[in-house]
C-alpha positions in Angstrom: 0.0 0.0 0.0 1.1 3.5 -0.8 2.8 5.3 2.2 0.8 8.4 1.6 -2.5 6.4 1.9 -1.4 4.8 5.1 -0.2 8.1 6.6 -2.3 11.0 5.3 -0.6 14.4 5.7 -3.7 16.0 7.2 -5.9 19.0 6.4 -3.0 21.1 5.0 -2.3 18.5 2.4 -6.0 18.2 1.5 -6.4 21.9 0.9 -3.0 22.5 -0.8 -2.1 22.5 -4.4 -5.1 24.5 -5.4 -7.7 22.2 -3.9 -9.2 24.7 -1.4 -11.5 26.3 -4.0 -12.7 22.9 -5.2 -13.3 21.9 -1.6 -15.3 25.0 -0.9 -17.6 24.7 -3.9 -18.3 21.0 -3.1 -19.3 22.0 0.5 -21.5 24.8 -0.8 -23.2 22.4 -3.2 -23.9 19.8 -0.5 -25.2 22.6 1.8 -27.6 23.8 -0.9 -29.0 20.3 -1.4 -29.3 19.5 2.3 -30.6 22.8 3.7 -33.1 23.4 0.9 -34.6 19.9 1.4 -35.3 20.7 5.0 -36.2 24.4 5.0 -39.9 24.0 4.4 -40.4 22.1 7.7 -40.9 25.4 9.6 -42.4 27.7 6.9 -45.3 25.5 5.6 -47.9 26.9 8.1 -47.1 30.4 6.7 -47.2 29.1 3.1 -50.6 27.5 3.8 -52.0 30.6 5.4 -50.9 32.6 2.3 -51.5 30.2 -0.5 -53.9 27.6 0.9 -53.5 23.9 0.0 -52.9 22.5 3.5 -53.6 19.0 2.2 -50.5 19.2 0.0 -48.0 20.1 2.8 -46.1 16.8 2.5 -45.5 17.4 -1.2 -43.3 20.4 -0.4 -40.8 17.8 0.7 -41.9 14.8 -1.3 -41.8 16.7 -4.6 -38.4 18.1 -3.8 -37.1 14.6 -3.0 -38.5 13.1 -6.2 -36.7 15.7 -8.3 -33.5 15.4 -6.2 -33.4 11.6 -6.5 -33.8 11.6 -10.3 -31.3 14.3 -10.7 -28.7 12.7 -8.4 -29.1 9.4 -10.2 -28.5 10.9 -13.6 -25.7 13.3 -12.6 -22.9 11.0 -13.5 -24.0 10.5 -17.0 -24.8 14.1 -17.5 -21.3 15.1 -16.3 -19.9 12.8 -19.0 -22.1 14.3 -21.7 -21.6 18.0 -20.9 -18.5 18.1 -18.8 -18.5 18.7 -15.0 -18.0 22.5 -15.1 -20.8 23.2 -17.6 -23.2 20.7 -16.0 -22.6 22.1 -12.5 -23.1 25.7 -13.6 -26.4 24.7 -15.3 -27.6 22.9 -12.2 -27.1 26.1 -10.2 -29.2 28.0 -12.7 -32.0 25.4 -12.5 -32.1 25.6 -8.8 -32.1 29.4 -8.9 -35.1 29.2 -11.3 -36.9 26.8 -8.9 -36.3 29.1 -5.9 -37.6 32.1 -7.9 -40.8 30.2 -8.8 -41.5 29.4 -5.2 -40.7 32.9 -4.1 -43.1 34.5 -6.6 -45.7 31.7 -6.4 -49.3 33.1 -6.6 -50.8 29.7 -5.7 -49.8 26.4 -4.1 -49.5 24.6 -7.4 -46.8 27.0 -8.6 -45.1 26.8 -5.3 -45.0 23.0 -5.4 -43.7 23.1 -9.0 -41.0 25.4 -7.9 -40.0 22.8 -5.2 -39.8 20.1 -7.8 -37.5 22.2 -9.9 -35.4 23.1 -6.8 -35.1 19.3 -6.2 -33.9 18.7 -9.7 -31.3 21.6 -9.5 -30.1 20.8 -6.0 -30.0 17.0 -6.8 -27.7 17.7 -9.8 -25.6 20.0 -7.7 -25.1 17.4 -5.0 -24.5 14.6 -7.6 -21.9 16.7 -9.4 -20.2 17.4 -6.1 -19.8 13.7 -5.6 -18.4 13.4 -9.1 -16.0 16.2 -8.4 -14.8 14.5 -5.2 -14.1 11.3 -7.2 -12.3 13.0 -10.0 -10.4 15.8 -8.3 -9.2 14.4 -4.9 -6.6 11.6 -4.4 -7.8 8.5 -2.5 -5.8 9.6 0.6 -8.0 12.6 1.0 -11.4 10.9 0.5 -12.1 10.2 4.2 -11.5 13.8 5.2 -13.5 15.2 2.3 -16.4 12.8 3.1 -16.1 13.7 6.8 -16.5 17.4 5.8 -19.5 16.6 3.6 -21.0 14.6 6.4 -20.5 17.5 8.7 -22.2 19.9 6.3 -25.2 17.5 6.1 -25.3 17.5 9.9 -25.2 21.2 10.2 -27.8 21.6 7.5 -30.1 19.2 9.3 -30.1 21.7 12.2 -29.9 25.1 10.4 -32.2 24.4 7.5 -35.4 24.4 9.6 -33.9 27.2 11.8 -33.4 29.4 8.7 -37.0 28.8 7.7 -38.2 29.5 11.2 -36.4 32.8 11.4 -38.0 34.0 8.2 -41.4 32.7 9.2 -41.1 34.7 12.5 -40.4 37.8 10.5 -43.6 37.3 8.5 -42.3 36.8 5.0 -41.6 33.1 4.1 -40.8 34.1 0.5 -37.5 35.6 1.5 -36.3 32.1 2.3 -36.3 31.2 -1.3 -34.8 34.5 -2.4 -31.9 33.7 0.0 -31.4 30.3 -1.6 -31.8 31.8 -5.1 -28.9 34.1 -4.4 -26.8 31.3 -3.1 -27.6 29.0 -6.0 -26.8 31.8 -8.5 -23.5 32.5 -6.8 -22.7 28.8 -6.9 -23.5 28.7 -10.7 -21.2 31.7 -11.4 -18.3 30.3 -9.3 -18.5 26.7 -10.4 -16.8 27.1 -13.9 -13.8 28.8 -12.2 -13.5 26.7 -9.1 -13.8 23.4 -10.9 -11.1 24.3 -13.4 -8.9 21.4 -14.4 -11.7 19.0 -15.3 -12.0 17.9 -18.8 -14.8 18.7 -21.2 -17.4 16.0 -21.8 -16.5 13.5 -24.4 -20.1 12.7 -25.3 -20.5 9.7 -23.1 -22.6 6.6 -23.9 -26.0 8.5 -23.6 -28.7 8.8 -21.0 -30.3 5.6 -19.5 -33.9 6.8 -20.0 -35.6 3.5 -19.3 -33.9 3.1 -15.9 -34.7 6.7 -15.0 -38.3 6.2 -15.9 -38.6 3.1 -13.7 -36.8 4.9 -10.9 -39.3 7.7 -11.2 -42.2 5.3 -10.9 -40.7 3.6 -7.8 -39.8 6.9 -6.0 -43.1 8.4 -7.0 -45.0 5.4 -5.4 -43.0 5.8 -2.2 -43.7 9.6 -2.2 -47.4 9.1 -2.7 -47.4 6.5 0.1 -46.1 9.1 2.5 -49.2 11.3 2.1 -52.0 8.7 2.0 -54.3 8.7 5.0 -54.9 5.0 5.0 -52.0 3.1 6.6 -52.7 -0.3 4.9 -52.7 1.2 1.4 -49.7 3.3 2.3 -47.7 0.2 3.4 -48.8 -1.7 0.2 -47.6 1.2 -2.0 -44.3 1.4 -0.1 -43.7 -2.3 -0.8 -44.6 -1.8 -4.4 -42.3 1.1 -4.7 -39.4 -0.9 -3.2 -40.0 -3.7 -5.7 -40.0 -1.3 -8.6 -36.7 0.2 -7.3 -35.3 -3.4 -7.3 -36.3 -3.7 -10.9 -33.9 -0.7 -11.7 -30.9 -2.9 -10.8 -32.2 -5.8 -12.9 -32.9 -3.6 -15.9 -29.6 -1.7 -15.5 -27.5 -4.9 -15.4 -28.9 -5.8 -18.9 -28.8 -2.4 -20.5 -26.1 -1.1 -22.8 -26.3 2.4 -21.3 -26.1 2.0 -17.5 -27.3 4.2 -14.8 -25.4 2.4 -12.0 -21.9 0.9 -11.7 -21.2 -2.7 -12.7 -22.8 -5.2 -10.2 -24.3 -2.3 -8.2 -27.1 -4.6 -7.0 -24.7 -7.4 -5.9 -24.2 -7.6 -2.1 -21.1 -9.6 -2.7 -19.3 -6.4 -4.0 -18.1 -3.4 -2.2 -20.3 -1.1 -4.3 -23.4 -3.2 -3.9 -23.1 -3.7 -0.2 -22.1 0.0 0.3 -25.2 1.2 -1.5 -27.4 -1.2 0.5 -25.9 -0.1 3.8 -26.4 3.6 2.9 -30.0 3.0 1.8 -31.2 1.0 4.8 -29.4 2.9 7.5 -30.7 6.2 6.2 -34.2 4.8 5.9 -34.1 3.6 9.6 -33.1 7.1 10.9 -35.9 9.3 9.5 -38.5 9.0 12.3 -36.6 11.0 15.0 -36.5 14.3 13.0 -40.0 14.0 11.6 -42.0 12.8 14.6 -39.8 13.9 17.5 -41.0 17.5 17.7 -44.7 16.8 17.8 -44.2 13.9 20.3 -42.1 16.1 22.6 -44.6 19.0 22.4 -47.6 16.8 23.2 -46.2 14.4 25.8 -43.5 16.5 27.4 -45.0 20.0 27.1 -42.0 21.4 25.2 -42.2 24.5 23.0 -41.5 24.1 19.3 -38.1 25.8 19.9 -37.1 23.5 22.7 -38.3 20.4 20.8 -36.1 21.6 17.9 -33.1 21.9 20.2 -33.6 18.3 21.5 -33.8 17.0 17.9 -30.7 19.1 17.1 -28.6 16.8 19.3 -28.6 14.3 16.4 -27.0 16.9 14.0 -24.5 18.0 16.6 -23.3 14.5 17.3 -23.2 13.8 13.6 -20.9 16.7 12.9 -18.6 16.3 15.9 -18.1 12.6 15.4 -17.5 13.0 11.6 -14.7 15.4 12.2 -13.3 13.4 15.2 -12.6 10.3 13.0 -11.7 12.1 9.8 -8.0 11.3 10.3 -8.5 7.6 10.7 -7.0 5.2 8.1 -6.1 1.5 7.8 -8.1 -1.1 9.7 -10.0 1.4 11.8 -12.0 2.9 9.0 -13.8 -0.5 8.7 -14.3 -0.7 12.4 -15.9 2.7 12.6 -18.4 1.7 9.8 -19.4 -1.3 12.0 -19.5 0.8 15.2 -21.7 3.3 13.4 -24.2 0.6 12.4 -24.3 -0.7 16.0 -24.9 2.8 17.3 -27.9 3.2 15.0 -29.5 -0.1 16.2 -28.9 0.9 19.9 -30.3 4.3 19.4 -33.5 2.9 18.0 -33.9 0.5 21.0 -33.3 3.4 23.4 -35.8 5.7 21.6 -38.4 2.9 21.4 -38.2 2.4 25.1 -37.8 6.0 26.3 -39.3 8.5 23.8 -42.6 8.9 25.6 -41.9 8.5 29.3 -38.2 7.7 29.7 -35.8 10.2 31.3 -35.0 13.0 28.9 -31.3 12.3 29.3 -31.8 8.9 27.7 -33.7 10.4 24.8 -30.7 12.8 24.3 -28.4 9.8 24.4 -30.5 8.0 21.8 -30.6 11.0 19.5 -26.8 11.5 19.9 -26.1 7.9 19.1 -28.3 8.2 15.9 -26.2 11.2 14.8 -22.9 9.5 15.7 -23.9 6.4 13.7 -23.5 8.5 10.5 -20.7 10.6 11.8 -18.6 7.5 12.5 -19.5 5.6 9.3 -20.5 7.8 6.4 -17.2 9.1 5.2 -15.6 5.6 5.3 -18.5 4.0 3.5 -18.3 6.6 0.8 -14.5 6.2 0.5 -14.7 2.5 0.2 -17.4 2.7 -2.5 -15.4 5.3 -4.5 -12.1 3.4 -4.2 -13.8 0.2 -5.6 -15.2 1.9 -8.7 -13.5 1.3 -12.0 -12.5 4.3 -14.1 -15.5 3.8 -16.4 -17.9 3.8 -13.5 -16.3 6.6 -11.4 -18.7 9.4 -12.5 -22.0 7.4 -12.3 -20.9 5.5 -9.2 -20.0 8.6 -7.1 -23.1 10.6 -8.1 -25.3 7.6 -7.2 -24.3 8.0 -3.6 -26.5 11.1 -3.3 -29.4 9.4 -5.0 -29.1 6.3 -2.8 -29.1 8.4 0.3 -32.1 10.5 -0.6 -34.1 7.4 -1.9 -33.5 5.9 1.5 -34.7 9.1 3.2 -37.9 9.1 1.1 -38.5 5.4 1.9 -37.8 5.8 5.6 -40.1 8.8 5.8 -42.9 6.9 4.2 -42.4 3.8 6.4 -42.2 5.9 9.6 -45.3 7.8 8.5 -47.2 4.5 7.9 -46.1 3.2 11.3 -47.3 6.5 13.0 -50.6 6.4 11.2 -51.2 2.7 12.2 -50.7 4.0 15.8 -53.4 6.6 15.3 -51.5 9.6 14.2 -53.7 10.1 11.1 -56.6 10.9 13.4 -54.8 13.9 14.9 -52.1 14.7 17.5 -53.4 13.6 20.8 -51.7 12.2 23.9 -52.8 8.7 22.9 -51.6 8.9 19.2 -48.3 10.6 20.2 -47.7 7.8 22.8 -48.4 5.1 20.2 -46.2 6.8 17.5 -43.4 7.2 20.1 -43.0 3.4 20.1 -43.9 2.3 16.6 -42.1 4.9 14.6 -38.9 3.5 16.0 -39.7 -0.1 16.5 -40.9 -0.5 12.9 -37.6 0.5 11.5 -35.3 -1.6 13.7 -35.4 -4.4 11.0 -34.2 -1.9 8.4 -31.3 -0.9 10.7 -30.4 -4.6 11.1 -30.4 -5.1 7.3 -28.2 -2.0 7.0 -25.9 -3.3 9.7 -25.6 -6.6 7.9 -24.7 -4.8 4.6 -22.1 -2.8 6.6 -20.5 -6.0 7.8 -20.4 -7.2 4.1 -18.9 -3.9 3.0 -16.1 -4.1 5.6 -15.6 -7.9 5.3 -15.3 -10.1 2.3 -17.0 -8.0 -0.4 -15.2 -7.9 -3.7 -14.1 -4.6 -5.3 -15.9 -5.1 -8.5 
């Protein structure tokens, strides 16, 4: 093994030789995707009061995720077709246009269409950021870059809703989208300069339209399931959506123009087991952020602000642990992946037991362990997947990381929602429904976390590189 890989030189080496501007634009791109996906959590009551359409609240997030997943999945191929610099700049303009649509929306339909366009733009931005990491940073730097990206995600999980809340308090929710429009426009202007050194597109093999169409059907089914009032129908639609997503791997393996890397669906490979671990671990973690605030407010009498602070322990732990292990190399990177998976399972057990009536200290421990699960593991999972990609698959394989993560988030949100509704949440927020949801939102996803942990063991054990 190369000495430089065994003994990374640290942050100075990472940011040297002209890599600082590239690092900055990548972090900004990840921030735009992560924060904009969460910003509507605290402004939708204001949007509903202004535009109406309360029944479509969930689609402000679901529509964004559908666009982001499809964009992230196609980012690798588009970077090959148009070149990374041009494609990234165009993605920034698309996100800017979506933000302007939402900021100027005269009705809820235009607002939701703007969210879909924002999802497309930010999904491409984040996907192209992953491609830039794969193409522009040596392998010895990947753990630190991914740790930083993971830290940005953690910070955005906390600050996204907070930014929305600040603007909602001032009485003009539209300024949220003007703020993101300015950031996206600045990103678009800076990208061609800060990503200098990447080659122009050579044309690529084309766009895998069939796989993208099937992916859209699967993701759409899961997104619709998240807003259905009938829990049984919701669960059936989630199951159907997951089956359709499985078909994407089957079709892709037999297609001339591929959407995913070679053997991406094979758990016997590093790439296949890595994607599976990312998907299922992310899916298992969604309930705390979504259902924690209303449960705390109803059962513990917390204000929305204090409930938000309690949920924020997950983000804080994520960021702190990601940076704490960023320097790790050698055998310990695999150990931290496994430790992270165990942390997630333990966190779900703690929250299932203590969310409603347990000591608040234990709830904080559960939330912190959930954040630490990803802080410990995410950068090393991403590095292992990227290192295992062939040169031909490097662009599509790295951009798929974002799509896999967000697809897991959409599936996990829908599964948690179905579990909460089965516990009575769809009848309204009462002490009884909050108590039922406080158990089943977490108990229902423990099997998902165990599947993710098993895939993590495969990733760090005997999985093949290709």
